[in-house]
N, C-alpha and C positions, 0 to 999 in steps of 0.2 A: 360560585367562583372556585371553591376548593375542589369540586369535582372536576372542573375543567383543568386545573393545575395538575391534579392527580392523573387524569387521562393523558395529558401531554408528557408527564414524567414516564408513564408506562410505555408510551410510544417511542420516546427519545432514548431512554436508558439502555435498551438492548443494543441499539446502534452505537452508542457511545462506548459501551463495554466491549463490543466486538472489534473496534478499531485498535490498531497497534502500530508501532513504529520500530524499524530496524535500521541499523547502520551497517555499511559494508562497501566493498569494492565491486564494481560491475565486471563480471567475467565474460558474459555473452549477451548480445542483444539479437533476438530473433523477431524481426519486424513482421515476417510472414505469419508467424504463429502468435504474435502479440505477447511474447514472453521475454523475461530477462532472468539471467542467472546472476546471483549476488553471492559473494564470499563474505560470510558473516562470522561472528565468534562461534556460532553453532555449526559452521561448515558451509557447504554450497546449498543455496536455497533458490527455488524457482518461483517467480511471481508472474501473474498475468496482468497486462495493461488493458485498458479499455479506451473508448473514444473520449470518456470523461476524465481520464488521467491527466492531472496537471503536471507540468514540468518535463514533458517528454523531451524537450531540447537538451536536457542534462544526461540523456542516455548515450554515454560514450564508454567503450571498453576501457577499463583502468580508472575510471572516475570514482571518487569516494562520494557516496550519497547517503542521504537519509530517506527512507521510503515509508510512507504512511500507507497502510493497507487494511482491508477488512475481509473477513471470510464470507464468501458468497458461493453458494452451490458447492461447498466443500473445497473451494480453491481460494488462495489468497489473491485478491484483486487490488491492484495498486490504485490509490486515490490521488497520491501526490508524490513527486520526486523532487528533492532539494539537494543542492550541492552541500557536502559536509565540509565544514571549515575547520 
């Protein structure tokens, strides 16, 4: 049982550590390229959306949002978009 728990931890931990969240204002939505540009406290940042991205309906220029993303293939891939209150 301990080996199974350890194996699960090894498989899940890298995914949990690579996920991140950022807040900002949407500056640009490029649906053709599946990209959004967000103005954050670090400046302008570009993120890629996928078919699995949740909350796509919140993609409106000027909207304040919180974006959860993870690094895949060297690019930040959005997993979820939530309105920032």
